[in-house]
GULOTOR-869495 format. One record per residue: residue number from 1; x, y, z of N, C-alpha, C in turn. Coordinates in Angstrom, 2 decimals. Example, Ala and Ser with C-alpha at 12.3 -4.5 7.8 and 13.67 -1.06 7.14 Angstrom:
REM GULOTOR-869495
ATOM    n     n_xx     n_yy     n_zz    ca_xx    ca_yy    ca_zz     c_xx     c_yy     c_zz
ATOM    1    13.19    -5.69     7.80    12.30    -4.50     7.80    13.20    -3.30     7.80
ATOM    2    12.85    -2.25     7.08    13.67    -1.06     7.14    12.90     0.03     7.87
This chain:
REM GULOTOR-869495
ATOM    n     n_xx     n_yy     n_zz    ca_xx    ca_yy    ca_zz     c_xx     c_yy     c_zz
ATOM    1    27.46   -35.98   -23.73    26.58   -36.81   -22.42    27.71   -38.28   -22.39
ATOM    2    27.25   -39.10   -21.51    27.93   -40.25   -21.50    27.36   -41.21   -21.67
ATOM    3    27.81   -42.45   -22.82    26.48   -43.26   -22.84    26.02   -44.57   -21.74
ATOM    4    24.99   -44.61   -22.46    23.78   -45.62   -21.57    24.15   -46.79   -21.36
ATOM    5    24.26   -47.42   -20.01    24.64   -49.11   -19.70    23.02   -50.09   -20.35
ATOM    6    23.62   -50.70   -21.23    22.63   -51.59   -21.23    23.20   -52.91   -21.75
ATOM    7    22.81   -53.49   -20.58    23.81   -55.14   -20.59    22.97   -56.03   -21.43
ATOM    8    24.41   -56.41   -21.97    23.74   -57.22   -23.16    23.22   -58.79   -22.84
ATOM    9    21.85   -59.62   -23.26    21.38   -60.60   -23.04    21.99   -61.75   -22.65
ATOM   10    23.23   -61.69   -22.65    23.54   -63.01   -21.81    23.64   -62.93   -20.34
ATOM   11    24.36   -60.87   -20.12    24.35   -60.42   -18.82    23.10   -60.45   -17.68
ATOM   12    22.06   -60.46   -18.73    21.05   -60.56   -17.82    20.44   -61.55   -16.93
ATOM   13    20.46   -60.91   -15.54    20.33   -62.08   -14.37    19.00   -62.11   -14.01
ATOM   14    18.06   -63.23   -13.89    16.89   -63.03   -13.15    16.67   -62.45   -12.23
ATOM   15    17.98   -62.23   -10.91    17.94   -61.37    -9.67    17.60   -60.15    -9.80
ATOM   16    17.95   -59.66   -10.95    18.16   -58.52   -11.51    16.71   -57.57   -11.85
ATOM   17    16.26   -58.79   -12.64    15.19   -58.97   -13.06    13.43   -58.62   -11.78
ATOM   18    13.86   -59.99   -10.84    13.38   -59.39    -9.93    12.91   -58.51    -8.78
ATOM   19    14.80   -57.68    -8.75    14.81   -56.60    -7.96    13.76   -55.67    -8.64
ATOM   20    13.92   -55.42    -9.90    13.88   -54.31   -10.59    11.78   -54.66   -10.56
ATOM   21    11.79   -55.53   -10.74    10.23   -55.54   -10.56     9.25   -55.79    -9.64
ATOM   22     9.89   -55.83    -8.58     9.92   -55.84    -6.96     8.70   -54.57    -6.34
ATOM   23     9.27   -53.30    -6.93     8.93   -51.99    -6.99     7.39   -51.96    -7.90
ATOM   24     6.29   -51.53    -7.41     4.85   -51.43    -7.82     5.05   -50.72    -9.54
ATOM   25     6.03   -49.27    -8.79     5.79   -48.60    -9.67     6.58   -48.61   -10.56
ATOM   26     7.56   -49.09   -10.64     8.52   -49.84   -11.85     7.69   -50.92   -12.92
ATOM   27     7.05   -51.73   -11.59     6.86   -52.97   -12.51     5.27   -51.99   -13.11
ATOM   28     4.70   -50.96   -12.99     3.36   -50.21   -13.65     4.19   -49.61   -14.79
ATOM   29     5.17   -49.19   -14.72     6.25   -48.42   -15.86     6.44   -49.39   -17.07
ATOM   30     7.40   -50.41   -16.87     7.58   -51.56   -17.24     6.21   -52.46   -18.29
ATOM   31     5.05   -52.15   -17.19     3.84   -52.82   -18.44     3.22   -51.97   -19.40
ATOM   32     3.97   -50.32   -18.89     3.12   -49.43   -19.52     3.93   -49.16   -20.82
ATOM   33     5.44   -48.87   -20.77     5.94   -49.17   -22.11     5.92   -50.45   -23.16
ATOM   34     5.54   -51.96   -22.29     5.73   -53.22   -22.72     4.36   -53.40   -23.67
ATOM   35     3.23   -52.54   -23.01     2.06   -52.14   -23.91     2.40   -51.12   -24.63
ATOM   36     3.04   -50.21   -24.63     3.15   -49.32   -26.01     4.04   -50.04   -27.18
ATOM   37     5.24   -50.58   -26.47     5.83   -50.82   -27.70     7.27   -50.26   -27.62
ATOM   38     7.05   -48.77   -27.27     7.72   -47.46   -27.30     7.32   -46.13   -26.41
ATOM   39     8.38   -45.87   -25.60     7.55   -44.80   -25.23     8.56   -43.77   -25.42
ATOM   40     7.65   -42.46   -25.41     9.11   -41.53   -26.81     9.12   -40.88   -25.49
ATOM   41     8.73   -40.42   -24.53     9.42   -39.25   -23.23     8.93   -40.05   -22.40
ATOM   42     9.96   -39.73   -21.11     9.56   -40.25   -19.72     8.58   -39.39   -19.16
ATOM   43     8.43   -38.81   -19.36     7.02   -37.66   -18.44     5.77   -38.81   -19.58
ATOM   44     5.59   -39.34   -20.42     4.35   -40.08   -20.83     4.11   -41.21   -19.52
ATOM   45     5.07   -41.63   -18.80     4.66   -42.68   -17.71     5.14   -41.67   -16.11
ATOM   46     4.67   -40.93   -16.19     5.33   -39.74   -15.08     3.96   -39.41   -13.80
ATOM   47     3.04   -40.95   -14.34     1.77   -41.07   -12.75     1.71   -42.51   -13.10
ATOM   48     1.19   -43.10   -11.82     0.90   -44.15   -11.42    -0.23   -44.29   -10.45
ATOM   49    -1.34   -44.51   -11.47    -2.44   -44.51   -10.97    -3.30   -42.98   -10.29
ATOM   50    -3.13   -42.61    -9.76    -3.46   -41.42    -8.82    -2.45   -40.63    -8.72
ATOM   51    -1.41   -41.44    -8.47     0.49   -40.84    -7.79     1.35   -39.76    -9.02
ATOM   52     1.63   -38.99    -8.31     2.30   -38.38    -9.71     4.25   -38.71    -9.20
ATOM   53     4.84   -39.33   -10.08     6.04   -39.79    -9.80     6.91   -38.43    -9.82
ATOM   54     7.86   -37.71    -9.19     8.65   -36.90    -9.22     9.87   -36.84   -10.31
ATOM   55    10.32   -36.13   -11.31    11.32   -36.47   -12.23    12.43   -37.04   -11.58
ATOM   56    13.07   -36.67   -10.71    14.22   -37.36    -9.53    13.87   -39.31    -9.91
ATOM   57    12.35   -39.15    -9.07    12.33   -40.60    -9.14    12.45   -41.23   -10.42
ATOM   58    11.87   -40.69   -10.93    11.04   -41.53   -12.23    12.30   -42.12   -13.25
ATOM   59    13.56   -40.48   -13.24    14.50   -41.42   -13.46    15.80   -42.54   -13.09
ATOM   60    15.45   -42.62   -11.85    16.72   -43.73   -10.76    15.62   -44.81   -11.41
ATOM   61    14.23   -45.04   -11.78    12.91   -46.12   -12.03    13.79   -46.87   -13.30
ATOM   62    13.43   -45.50   -13.97    14.62   -45.88   -15.76    15.30   -46.27   -15.40
ATOM   63    16.41   -46.23   -14.69    18.22   -46.40   -14.60    17.54   -48.29   -14.42
ATOM   64    17.21   -48.10   -13.10    17.07   -49.11   -12.21    16.25   -50.44   -13.14
ATOM   65    15.40   -50.06   -14.24    14.84   -51.21   -15.21    16.22   -51.20   -16.57
ATOM   66    16.91   -50.57   -16.29    17.94   -50.28   -18.19    18.74   -51.17   -17.43
ATOM   67    18.92   -51.17   -16.51    20.34   -52.10   -15.94    19.72   -53.27   -15.69
ATOM   68    18.94   -53.70   -15.26    18.20   -55.29   -15.00    17.61   -55.97   -16.84
ATOM   69    18.00   -55.03   -17.86    17.98   -55.54   -18.71    16.56   -55.52   -19.12
ATOM   70    15.85   -54.90   -18.87    14.19   -54.79   -19.19    13.68   -53.81   -20.17
ATOM   71    14.29   -52.62   -20.51    14.23   -51.89   -21.09    15.33   -51.66   -21.63
ATOM   72    15.48   -50.39   -22.96    16.10   -50.02   -23.99    16.10   -48.81   -23.98
ATOM   73    17.28   -47.67   -24.04    17.04   -46.00   -24.15    17.45   -45.58   -25.17
ATOM   74    17.36   -44.90   -25.97    17.69   -44.08   -26.71    17.55   -42.79   -26.81
ATOM   75    18.57   -41.85   -27.13    18.50   -40.50   -26.66    17.94   -40.01   -28.44
ATOM   76    16.79   -39.04   -28.30    17.10   -38.39   -29.83    16.50   -37.20   -28.82
ATOM   77    17.70   -36.03   -29.55    17.77   -34.70   -28.89    17.53   -34.78   -27.27
ATOM   78    16.73   -34.04   -27.24    16.40   -33.90   -25.70    15.68   -35.36   -24.69
ATOM   79    15.15   -35.95   -25.67    14.40   -36.43   -25.03    14.65   -38.60   -24.98
ATOM   80    14.00   -38.91   -24.30    14.88   -40.21   -24.41    13.59   -41.33   -24.70
ATOM   81    13.71   -42.07   -25.40    12.61   -43.16   -26.00    12.97   -44.61   -25.39
ATOM   82    12.32   -44.83   -24.77    12.15   -46.49   -24.24    11.01   -47.14   -24.71
ATOM   83    12.26   -48.47   -25.08    11.97   -49.58   -25.39    11.99   -51.28   -24.85
ATOM   84    10.58   -51.44   -24.83    10.81   -52.81   -23.58    11.76   -54.30   -24.69
ATOM   85    12.65   -54.87   -23.66    12.93   -56.11   -24.43    12.72   -57.25   -24.04
ATOM   86    11.56   -56.82   -23.72    10.49   -57.92   -23.30    10.80   -59.39   -24.32
ATOM   87    10.94   -59.63   -25.56    11.07   -60.35   -26.25    12.15   -60.83   -26.16
ATOM   88    13.42   -60.26   -26.00    14.59   -60.92   -25.50    14.87   -61.67   -23.91
ATOM   89    14.15   -60.78   -23.65    14.45   -61.62   -21.89    13.24   -62.89   -22.01
ATOM   90    12.15   -63.05   -22.51    11.57   -63.74   -22.90    11.99   -65.20   -23.26
ATOM   91    13.01   -64.81   -24.26    13.49   -66.23   -24.99    15.00   -66.71   -24.09
ATOM   92    15.02   -65.52   -23.34    16.68   -66.17   -22.28    15.75   -67.08   -21.38
ATOM   93    14.32   -66.32   -20.35    14.22   -66.68   -19.62    12.63   -67.13   -19.38
ATOM   94    12.01   -68.12   -20.35    11.12   -68.25   -21.05     9.59   -68.60   -19.50
ATOM   95     9.01   -67.81   -19.80     7.90   -67.72   -18.89     7.63   -66.87   -17.48
ATOM   96     9.72   -66.11   -17.30     9.66   -65.42   -15.78     9.00   -64.05   -16.25
ATOM   97     8.97   -63.75   -17.02     8.17   -62.10   -17.22     6.24   -62.26   -17.36
ATOM   98     6.49   -63.11   -17.85     4.67   -63.28   -18.09     4.02   -63.69   -16.45
ATOM   99     4.78   -64.29   -15.75     4.24   -65.13   -14.43     4.41   -63.42   -13.70
ATOM  100     5.44   -62.64   -13.33     5.59   -61.85   -12.62     4.49   -60.31   -13.40
ATOM  101     4.33   -59.86   -14.19     3.34   -59.22   -14.55     1.92   -59.95   -14.62
ATOM  102     2.00   -61.06   -14.53     0.44   -62.02   -14.47    -0.36   -61.46   -12.72
ATOM  103     1.03   -61.86   -12.14     0.94   -61.83   -10.36     0.92   -60.11   -10.12
ATOM  104     1.06   -59.22   -10.88     1.61   -57.60   -10.54     0.16   -57.22   -10.91
ATOM  105    -0.79   -57.94   -12.25    -1.90   -57.84   -13.24    -2.71   -58.09   -11.84
ATOM  106    -2.72   -59.68   -11.44    -3.93   -59.84   -10.84    -4.05   -58.82    -9.17
ATOM  107    -2.63   -58.50    -8.38    -2.72   -57.77    -7.48    -3.35   -56.52    -7.61
ATOM  108    -3.22   -55.91    -8.81    -4.37   -54.57    -8.86    -5.97   -55.06    -9.05
ATOM  109    -6.29   -56.57    -9.33    -7.15   -56.43    -9.62    -7.88   -56.65    -8.36
């Protein structure tokens, strides 16, 4: 298998973060990963509310989040474990993630 691309924190751009979290499904996936600290399988976030996300779409969402520098994915056998890089991103862009996620949470209320 080819290695997964994870940008160095110095290469993470705010435009990529804004793009990645502009999709409500990706924002929900990122919120779950951040809250849990680690999601052991992609299928653990295969639904958003009452909507089921197809596996092909879910893989695409994880790729966008990973390439934006928001999550780190590690292979463990046949599963992928997804970790939030929230602390790293917050250190590089103070307040950016909290502002986006607060706006996302307010929209749900």
